[in-house]
GUTI-475407 format. One record per residue (C-alpha): x negated, y, z negated; residue in three letters. Coordinates in nm, 4 decimals. Last residue first. Layout:
ATOM         c1         c2         c3   resn
ATOM          X          Y          Z    ALA
...
END
This chain:
ATOM         c1         c2         c3   resn
ATOM    -9.1651    13.0852    -8.8799    ARG
ATOM    -9.5223    13.1027    -9.0067    ARG
ATOM    -9.4214    13.0305    -9.3674    ALA
ATOM    -9.2345    12.7175    -9.2593    ASP
ATOM    -9.5481    12.5825    -9.0900    ALA
ATOM    -9.7535    12.6554    -9.4028    ARG
ATOM    -9.5022    12.4717    -9.6198    ARG
ATOM    -9.5046    12.1763    -9.3839    LEU
ATOM    -9.8834    12.1594    -9.3906    ARG
ATOM    -9.8898    12.1681    -9.7703    LEU
ATOM    -9.6302    11.8913    -9.7848    SER
ATOM    -9.8401    11.6780    -9.5525    LEU
ATOM   -10.1495    11.7139    -9.7680    VAL
ATOM    -9.9476    11.6132   -10.0731    PHE
ATOM    -9.7937    11.3215    -9.8934    ALA
ATOM   -10.1030    11.1356    -9.7889    ALA
ATOM   -10.0886    10.8860   -10.0746    ALA
ATOM    -9.7154    10.8638   -10.0213    ALA
ATOM    -9.7607    10.7459    -9.6669    ALA
ATOM   -10.0185    10.4999    -9.7886    LEU
ATOM    -9.7371    10.3703    -9.9995    ALA
ATOM    -9.5593    10.2426    -9.6922    VAL
ATOM    -9.8727    10.0411    -9.6221    LEU
ATOM    -9.6456     9.7872    -9.7629    LEU
ATOM    -9.4826     9.6870    -9.4458    ALA
ATOM    -9.8133     9.5349    -9.3601    PRO
ATOM    -9.9537     9.5956    -9.0155    LEU
ATOM   -10.0076     9.3987    -8.6938    VAL
ATOM    -9.6612     9.2459    -8.6904    SER
ATOM    -9.6233     8.9213    -8.4991    THR
ATOM    -9.5826     8.7153    -8.8149    ALA
ATOM    -9.2985     8.9420    -8.9243    PRO
ATOM    -9.3801     9.1468    -9.2349    ALA
ATOM    -9.3336     8.9832    -9.5712    ASP
ATOM    -9.1858     9.1709    -9.8616    GLY
ATOM    -9.2682     9.4459   -10.1052    ILE
ATOM    -9.4317     9.2101   -10.3527    PRO
ATOM    -9.4056     9.3290   -10.7105    ALA
ATOM    -9.6682     9.4077   -10.9710    ALA
ATOM    -9.6922     9.5632   -11.3119    THR
ATOM   -10.0125     9.6847   -11.4663    SER
ATOM   -10.0885     9.9044   -11.7651    THR
ATOM   -10.3819    10.1331   -11.8190    PRO
ATOM   -10.4127    10.3001   -12.1603    PRO
ATOM   -10.1706    10.5917   -12.1960    LEU
ATOM   -10.2508    10.9256   -12.0377    SER
ATOM   -10.2469    11.2832   -12.1680    GLU
ATOM   -10.2758    11.5943   -11.9518    GLY
ATOM    -9.9013    11.6444   -11.9382    PRO
ATOM    -9.7397    11.3811   -12.1612    ALA
ATOM    -9.7225    11.0009   -12.1781    GLU
ATOM    -9.8712    10.9222   -11.8405    ALA
ATOM    -9.8375    10.5700   -11.7010    THR
ATOM   -10.1301    10.3714   -11.5643    ALA
ATOM   -10.2215    10.1243   -11.2900    ASP
ATOM    -9.8695    10.0503   -11.1690    VAL
ATOM    -9.9341     9.7739   -10.9182    ALA
ATOM    -9.7726     9.7352   -10.5761    VAL
ATOM    -9.8252     9.4243   -10.3620    LEU
ATOM    -9.7768     9.4600    -9.9900    ALA
ATOM    -9.7277     9.1967    -9.7269    GLN
ATOM    -9.9038     9.0244    -9.4402    ILE
ATOM    -9.7668     8.6830    -9.3616    ALA
ATOM    -9.8717     8.3883    -9.5762    LYS
ATOM    -9.8334     8.0758    -9.3621    GLU
ATOM   -10.1821     7.9783    -9.4809    GLY
ATOM   -10.3265     8.2050    -9.2145    VAL
ATOM   -10.0446     8.3767    -9.0279    PRO
ATOM    -9.9236     8.2316    -8.6969    PRO
ATOM    -9.9855     8.4794    -8.5423    ASN
ATOM   -10.2513     8.6616    -8.7432    ALA
ATOM   -10.1687     8.9537    -8.9729    ALA
ATOM   -10.2567     8.7539    -9.2856    SER
ATOM   -10.1895     8.8256    -9.6512    GLY
ATOM   -10.2653     9.1325    -9.8597    ILE
ATOM   -10.2161     9.5113    -9.8412    ALA
ATOM   -10.2599     9.6309   -10.2002    PHE
ATOM   -10.0739     9.9414   -10.3162    VAL
ATOM   -10.2219    10.1044   -10.6243    THR
ATOM    -9.9979    10.3337   -10.8250    TYR
ATOM   -10.0476    10.5976   -11.0927    ALA
ATOM    -9.7313    10.7033   -11.2740    LYS
ATOM    -9.6161    11.0191   -11.4529    GLY
ATOM    -9.3972    11.1510   -11.1738    ALA
ATOM    -9.2279    10.8900   -10.9584    GLU
ATOM    -9.2947    10.8153   -10.5912    VAL
ATOM    -9.0300    10.7924   -10.3197    THR
ATOM    -9.0923    10.6894    -9.9601    VAL
ATOM    -8.8520    10.8094    -9.6898    PRO
ATOM    -8.8254    10.5394    -9.4254    ASP
ATOM    -9.1535    10.4642    -9.2578    LEU
ATOM    -9.1832    10.3837    -8.8909    GLN
ATOM    -9.4358    10.1015    -8.8715    LEU
ATOM    -9.6733    10.0113    -8.5934    ALA
ATOM    -9.6330    10.3425    -8.4158    VAL
ATOM    -9.8705    10.3656    -8.1216    THR
ATOM    -9.9859    10.7288    -8.1120    GLU
ATOM   -10.3488    10.6197    -8.1229    SER
ATOM   -10.6712    10.6613    -8.3171    GLY
ATOM   -10.6004    10.3787    -8.5617    ALA
ATOM   -10.2857    10.1795    -8.4880    LEU
ATOM   -10.0111    10.3777    -8.6460    ARG
ATOM    -9.8224    10.4111    -8.9773    VAL
ATOM    -9.5444    10.6715    -8.9866    GLU
ATOM    -9.4432    10.9426    -9.2324    LEU
ATOM    -9.1342    11.0627    -9.4234    ASP
ATOM    -9.1832    11.1592    -9.7874    TYR
ATOM    -8.9702    11.1466   -10.1039    SER
ATOM    -9.0769    11.3363   -10.4160    ASP
ATOM    -9.3010    11.3317   -10.7217    ALA
ATOM    -9.5756    11.5784   -10.6352    PRO
ATOM    -9.9095    11.4254   -10.5335    ILE
ATOM   -10.2398    11.3351   -10.6960    THR
ATOM   -10.4488    11.1221   -10.4609    LEU
ATOM   -10.6427    10.8227   -10.5887    TYR
ATOM   -10.9219    10.7507   -10.3459    ASP
ATOM   -10.8560    10.5159   -10.0553    THR
ATOM   -10.9598    10.1564   -10.0867    PRO
ATOM   -11.1677     9.9578    -9.8374    ASN
ATOM   -11.1697     9.5894    -9.7453    PRO
ATOM   -11.0622     9.6111    -9.4624    TYR
ATOM   -11.0153     9.9353    -9.2704    GLU
ATOM   -10.8525    10.2751    -9.3112    LEU
ATOM   -10.9131    10.4477    -8.9782    ALA
ATOM   -10.7655    10.7893    -9.0510    LYS
ATOM   -10.5458    10.9232    -9.3303    VAL
ATOM   -10.3657    11.2522    -9.2641    ILE
ATOM   -10.3356    11.2022    -8.8890    ALA
ATOM   -10.3514    11.5363    -8.7110    ASP
ATOM   -10.6026    11.4254    -8.4482    ALA
ATOM   -10.3624    11.1480    -8.3457    PRO
ATOM   -10.0972    11.4118    -8.2598    ALA
ATOM    -9.7969    11.4359    -8.4916    ALA
ATOM    -9.4657    11.2699    -8.3955    ARG
ATOM    -9.3762    11.1812    -8.7567    ASP
ATOM    -9.6492    11.2875    -8.9972    PRO
ATOM    -9.9549    11.0612    -8.9768    ALA
ATOM   -10.1048    10.7505    -9.1355    VAL
ATOM   -10.3867    10.5796    -8.9489    ASP
ATOM   -10.4686    10.2085    -8.9441    VAL
ATOM   -10.7642     9.9751    -8.8937    GLU
ATOM   -10.6733     9.6210    -8.7931    PRO
ATOM   -10.5387     9.3288    -9.0011    ALA
ATOM   -10.7443     9.0064    -9.0198    ASP
ATOM   -10.8945     9.0602    -9.3655    ALA
ATOM   -10.5802     9.1934    -9.5318    SER
ATOM   -10.7199     9.3623    -9.8448    PHE
ATOM   -10.6717     9.7270    -9.7411    HIS
ATOM   -10.6371     9.9133   -10.0737    VAL
ATOM   -10.4018    10.2101   -10.1015    VAL
ATOM   -10.4092    10.4899   -10.3600    ARG
ATOM   -10.1305    10.6809   -10.5290    VAL
ATOM   -10.1095    10.9282   -10.8171    GLN
ATOM    -9.7923    11.0962   -10.9417    ALA
ATOM    -9.7189    11.4375   -11.0871    ALA
ATOM    -9.5632    11.6171   -11.3890    ASP
ATOM    -9.6360    11.3614   -11.6612    ALA
ATOM   -10.0036    11.3345   -11.5746    THR
ATOM   -10.1785    11.0455   -11.4053    PRO
ATOM   -10.5466    10.9607   -11.4542    ALA
ATOM   -10.6270    10.6340   -11.2767    PRO
ATOM   -10.9914    10.5223   -11.2623    ALA
ATOM   -11.0029    10.1691   -11.1211    ASP
ATOM   -11.3352    10.0345   -10.9932    THR
ATOM   -11.3217     9.7872   -10.7069    ILE
ATOM   -11.4513     9.4313   -10.6873    VAL
ATOM   -11.4002     9.2202   -10.3741    GLN
ATOM   -11.4740     8.8487   -10.3916    ALA
ATOM   -11.4915     8.6975   -10.0464    ASP
ATOM   -11.3480     8.3843    -9.8852    ILE
ATOM   -11.4823     8.2806    -9.5467    SER
ATOM   -11.3413     7.9287    -9.5124    ALA
ATOM   -11.0869     7.9989    -9.7848    VAL
ATOM   -10.9268     8.2741    -9.5784    ALA
ATOM   -10.9869     8.6382    -9.6704    ASP
ATOM   -10.9683     8.7923   -10.0171    THR
ATOM   -11.0292     8.7027   -10.3822    ALA
ATOM   -10.9694     9.0195   -10.5783    ALA
ATOM   -11.1298     9.1837   -10.8815    VAL
ATOM   -10.9695     9.5062   -11.0034    THR
ATOM   -11.1940     9.6790   -11.2517    TYR
ATOM   -11.1819     9.9146   -11.5492    SER
ATOM   -11.5038    10.0472   -11.7050    THR
ATOM   -11.5864    10.1261   -12.0679    GLY
ATOM   -11.8581     9.8626   -12.0889    ALA
ATOM   -11.9865     9.7204   -11.7621    ALA
ATOM   -11.8805     9.3796   -11.6259    PHE
ATOM   -12.1190     9.1096   -11.4961    GLU
ATOM   -12.0209     8.7777   -11.3415    LEU
ATOM   -12.1899     8.4369   -11.3680    GLU
ATOM   -12.0555     8.1678   -11.1390    ALA
ATOM   -11.9044     7.8201   -11.1335    ASP
ATOM   -11.6835     7.7891   -10.8282    ILE
ATOM   -11.4338     7.5437   -10.6849    VAL
ATOM   -11.4965     7.3413   -10.9968    PRO
ATOM   -11.5687     6.9700   -10.9598    SER
ATOM   -11.3979     6.8613   -11.2812    SER
ATOM   -11.1203     7.0066   -11.4965    ASP
ATOM   -10.8103     6.9564   -11.2836    THR
ATOM   -10.4510     7.0730   -11.3329    GLY
ATOM   -10.4695     7.3678   -11.0964    THR
ATOM   -10.7678     7.3530   -10.8638    ALA
ATOM   -11.0606     7.4663   -11.0740    TYR
ATOM   -11.2323     7.7998   -11.1248    VAL
ATOM   -11.5323     7.8431   -11.3538    ALA
ATOM   -11.6503     8.1783   -11.4848    VAL
ATOM   -11.9617     8.2339   -11.6923    GLN
ATOM   -11.9614     8.5839   -11.8378    HIS
ATOM   -12.2223     8.8603   -11.8337    SER
ATOM   -12.1748     9.1894   -12.0145    GLY
ATOM   -11.8856     9.3852   -12.1615    ALA
ATOM   -11.6583     9.1996   -12.3991    PRO
ATOM   -11.3215     9.1320   -12.2386    ILE
ATOM   -10.9946     9.3279   -12.2222    SER
ATOM   -10.7410     9.1992   -11.9712    LEU
ATOM   -10.5493     9.4322   -11.7443    TYR
ATOM   -10.2235     9.2732   -11.6384    ASP
ATOM   -10.2588     9.0066   -11.3741    SER
ATOM   -10.1975     9.0209   -11.0011    ILE
ATOM   -10.0314     8.7339   -10.8143    THR
ATOM    -9.9964     8.7267   -10.4367    ALA
ATOM   -10.1312     8.3704   -10.4031    PHE
ATOM   -10.0741     8.1395   -10.6975    PRO
ATOM   -10.2268     8.1190   -11.0483    VAL
ATOM   -10.1575     7.7790   -11.2083    ASN
ATOM   -10.3342     7.8944   -11.5243    THR
ATOM   -10.4592     8.2460   -11.5881    LEU
ATOM   -10.2929     8.3602   -11.9128    ALA
ATOM   -10.4078     8.0429   -12.0889    ASP
ATOM   -10.7715     8.1093   -12.0029    VAL
ATOM   -10.9471     7.7707   -12.0206    LYS
ATOM   -11.2617     7.7825   -12.2347    THR
ATOM   -11.6183     7.7103   -12.1171    GLY
ATOM   -11.7359     8.0722   -12.0940    ASP
ATOM   -11.4175     8.1687   -11.9100    LEU
ATOM   -11.2111     7.8985   -11.7402    TRP
ATOM   -10.9584     7.9791   -11.4686    VAL
ATOM   -10.6859     7.7537   -11.3298    ASP
ATOM   -10.5979     7.7657   -10.9605    VAL
ATOM   -10.3163     7.7801   -10.7059    ALA
ATOM   -10.4461     7.6912   -10.3630    PRO
ATOM   -10.6302     7.9233   -10.1221    ALA
ATOM   -10.4676     7.9782    -9.7818    ASP
ATOM   -10.3732     8.3462    -9.8134    PRO
ATOM   -10.6656     8.4616   -10.0288    SER
ATOM   -10.5232     8.7558   -10.2242    ALA
ATOM   -10.5239     8.6259   -10.5822    HIS
ATOM   -10.5644     8.9457   -10.7844    LEU
ATOM   -10.7400     8.9899   -11.1168    VAL
ATOM   -10.7319     9.2627   -11.3773    ARG
ATOM   -11.0397     9.3536   -11.5764    VAL
ATOM   -11.0915     9.6041   -11.8555    LEU
ATOM   -11.4413     9.6181   -12.0001    ALA
ATOM   -11.5370     9.6188   -12.3666    GLU
ATOM   -11.8098     9.7697   -12.5846    ASP
ATOM   -11.6532    10.1147   -12.6142    ALA
ATOM   -11.3100     9.9746   -12.6869    ALA
ATOM   -11.0603    10.1141   -12.4346    ASN
ATOM   -10.8070     9.8361   -12.4323    ALA
ATOM   -10.6292     9.6266   -12.6957    PRO
ATOM   -10.6518     9.2545   -12.6147    MET
ATOM   -10.5102     9.0236   -12.3441    VAL
ATOM   -10.6904     8.6904   -12.3245    ALA
ATOM   -10.9880     8.6577   -12.0902    ALA
ATOM   -11.0846     8.7354   -11.7333    ALA
ATOM   -11.2275     8.5974   -11.4106    ALA
ATOM   -10.9576     8.5187   -11.1549    LEU
ATOM   -11.0637     8.7085   -10.8469    VAL
ATOM   -11.4255     8.6339   -10.9192    ALA
ATOM   -11.3705     8.2647   -10.8847    ALA
ATOM   -11.2176     8.2678   -10.5400    ALA
ATOM   -11.5362     8.2075   -10.3501    ALA
ATOM   -11.8707     8.3477   -10.4615    ILE
ATOM   -11.9452     8.5583   -10.1584    SER
ATOM   -12.0041     8.8765   -10.3510    ARG
ATOM   -11.9174     9.2287   -10.2444    PHE
ATOM   -11.9132     9.5061   -10.5009    LEU
ATOM   -11.7013     9.8110   -10.4235    LYS
ATOM   -11.7171    10.1507   -10.5906    MET
END
């Protein structure tokens, strides 16, 4: 589920020190700075600066942080200052729930987007979802190479929506990203490989404008949400992140919607198997 609050960049950076996860009275929160022209910031939680969230720049995602469930007062300051906070807001987190909280859009219209994370990978498959957090990028489809628009596997993914997690076989896949409803290929995808035992979220962030807002061109950030230990058994969520690179300023789509190809891969593989069976 998504929760929309216009409380500036604070919500994206609200969390506490890292602690063991999965306590019944705690929530897991990771934070993402995805506002392309927002400055680096320091975060204070309930009157105390969070050491793990100081000088936080654009395109940074934290590990999951365990905090007591309930309401917390969050203040966000420009890095190195402790007066005139950018935001001073109360946020609520439910026990036993994992969240990604992201500050998105330009500073002038900044939004806090909150999505619930529920990865459940197993050792013999992968999970992938994609989140469209580029406020000025258009809707996109993902389709098999040369397929008709009606045969797109994912249709009209728009800001600020996530796809569901999709369980897929570990493999390499060949798809293309298009402008929604058309055969116009915005990005021809090289084979995309996903690993068994991992759940991924791919965040499309940055600006598709020309020139890009804040000089931050659209890009992808990939987080590993969880890693499976054995079939049917998952470790507590973990998070690693890496930018996949900037797209040209004239590009309408992030190069990192590559992972959206993987998220559609299982459906594609079924179609290919059926086509082979008919031959």
